[in-house]
N, C-alpha and C positions, 0 to 999 in steps of 0.2 A: 597387707597380705600380698605375697608374691604373685606375679602374673605368669600365665602359661608361657608367654614370649620369653621371659627371663630364664625359665628353666630350659627351654628349647635352645636358646643361645648358648647357655652353659654346656649342655650336653653335646651340641654340635662342635663347639670349640674344644672341649675336653677330649672327645673321641677322634677329632680330626676327620669328621664324617666325610667331607667333600673330597678328601685326598684318596679315598679307597675306591677301587674298582671291585664291585661285588656282583653277584647274580642279579639280573634285572628285577627279578621278583622279590629280592631282599628289601628293596625300597627303604633304605636306611633313613631315619629321621622321623618327623612327626607324621604318623599315619592316620590319626583321627584327632580332631580338635575338640575342645569343649568350649564353655562360655568365656574362657580366658582367665579364670581364677583357679588356684590350686590350694587345697587345704591338707592333703595327705598324699604321699608318694608310695607307690607299690612297685615291686620288682618281681618278675616271673621269667621263666625260661621261654615259655611258648605262648603264642597267641592261641586262643581257643575259647569256646563258650564256657567251659568249666572254670579255667583260670580267670576269665573276665567276670563271671558271676561271683567267684570267691573274692575278687578284688572289690567289686561293688559292695558286697556284704560287709567288707572290712572298712568301708568308707573311703576307699581310694578314688581320687579323681585325676591322678596322673600316673599311668602305669608304664613302666619300662619293661620291654621284652627283648630277648635275644633273637628269637625266631618270630618274625612278624606275620601279618595276615595275608600278604599279597604274592606268595610264591607261584600260585597258579592262576593269577588274574590275567585277563578279565574273566570274571564269572558273573552269572546272573545272581542277583541278591535274593536268593531263595534258600530254603532249607537252612543248613548250618551256617552258610555265609550270611544270610539275613540275621540269624540269631546272634552271631558275633557282633555285627554292626549295630543292631538294635539294642543289644545289652549295653554297649558303650554309650550310645546316644541317649537312651532313656535315663541313664544314670549320670549323664554329664561327665563322663570319664574320658580323658584324653589318652592316646596311645602313642608311645615313642618306641621305635625299634632300632636296634644296633647290632648288626651281625658281625662281619669281619672286623670292623673297627674295635669291637669289644673282645675279639679273640687276640688281636695283635697288640693291644696297648701295652707299653713296657712297664706300666705301674699298676693299672687296674684291669688289665686284660686277663682272660681265663688262663692263658698259658703262663703268664708271669706269676699269677697267684698260685697256680698249681705247683710251679717250681719252688715258690717260697714256702708252700706247705711242707715240701720235702726237704727243705734246706739246701736246694741246689742253686748254683750260680750260673745264669745264662752266659754263654761265651759267644754265641753267634745266632743268627736267625736262619730259618729255612722257609720255603714256600713264599717266594717273593711276590709282592703286590706293589702297585704304585704308591700306596700309602705307607708301606713298610712290610717287613717279613711277618707272616702270620704265625708260624711255629718257631720253636726254640731248640737249640742244642745246648745242653748243660754239661759242664765238667762234673765228674763223679768219682768218689772213692769208696762208695758203699758196696759191699757184696750184694748180689741180687737177692739173697734171702732177706737181708735187712730192708732192702728197698720194697720187696713184696710185703713184708710185715707192716711197713709204714703205710703202704697203700691200703692194706686190709683194715688198718685202724681208722682210715679216713673215709673209705667208701664201702657201702653195704655189700657190693658184689664185685669182685675182682677176678677176671679170668687171666691166669698166668700161663703163658706159652714160652718155655725157657729152653732155647737151643743155642743161645749166644754165650758170651764169656761170663764166667761166674762173678767177676768184678768189672763191669763195663766202665771204660774210661770216659765215654761220652753217651749221653742219654738224650733222645729226642722227645719233645713234648708237643702234642697237638690235641687240643680238646675236641670233643665231638667226634666227627668222622676223621679217621686217620689215614685215609687212602693216599692223599697227596703227600703226606709226610713219609709214608712207607716207601713210595717211589723214590724219594730223594735220599733216603739213608742206605738203600741197598748198595753194597759195594763200597761203603765209606767206613770210617773208624767208629761211627755211631751204630752199634749193633743192637741197640735197645730203644724201644718206643713205648711211651706211656700215652694212651689215647682213650677215647670213649668207646668206639666200636670199629670193627673191620669186617671184611667179607669172609665167607667160608674158605675160599681158596687161599687165603693168606696163612692158614695153618701149614699148608704144604710149602709155601714160600719161606716161612720161618725155619722149617726143617732144612730146606735146600740152601738157604743163604745164612744159616746159623744166626738167627735173631732171637732176642728176648722181646716178647710182646706182652704188654699189660693193658687189658681192656677194663675200664672202670665205669663204663656207662656213658652214653652220649649226654643224657640229661644231667647226670651227676657231675660231670666234668665242666658243665657250662652254667652252673648256678653262681659261680664266684663273681664274674664281672658285673652282672646286673645288680647284685647286692652291693658291690663296691661303689658303683656309680650312684645308686640310690642313697647310700650312706653319705657320700660327699654332698649330694644335693640337700639332704636333710640338714647337714651341718651348716652349709652355706646360707640356706634360706630359712633356717629355723622351723622346719616342718617335720612332723612325724613320718616314719616310713615303716613298711612291713614287707617281708618276703612272702609271696603267695606260692605256696608249695602245692604241687599236684601229685607228688609221690610217684612220678613216672619211673618205672623200673628199667626202662630201655636205655 
């Protein structure tokens, strides 16, 4: 039976965890240990009492998440913070978190997989980080109507704000929050951004700067990488895996 250490080593090396500069609270890597044995892998977007309980109920003892537990630490281990930790400890479930490394990865990253869904070929990166560019610019020949239709077939809720070219030559992709990507594409040949969410004032910016913006949901655009990493672990270590959905509409 595989040991926890083996899975952690694989995840750290595959995601190049140590190369990335992330928010201090992201705390990429192993966030909670177990007794060292793993029998089932889980993948979820967010840390939280409900996804943890769902994972435990599914028999998961190694859970990979994109958004980990420690964004606002240190915190007293009371209330929901205690429930999160105690749910994992009582069920002997380890927790591994990977934020920017799983956005940026050129093969199993959220942005690379989103581009692949749409049949788009990345041409360069945006949003530089020491570990590599987080977002992507892709070459495109699809009219925006076809692009919108593709997105609507893949995602339950797509907000389309269309003030850019009808057939954009370059499309930016940034899963989750797209604020950083939007700053980088204004005034460039990439007048189209596919992302998860933006702020209210970006509607006016789209009008003023003649941009196409497609908002597909923060959660929905970040399910891809945790699934891909879990599937790789499953194949390498001959373990079952399961995606733990919380049906987050945001």
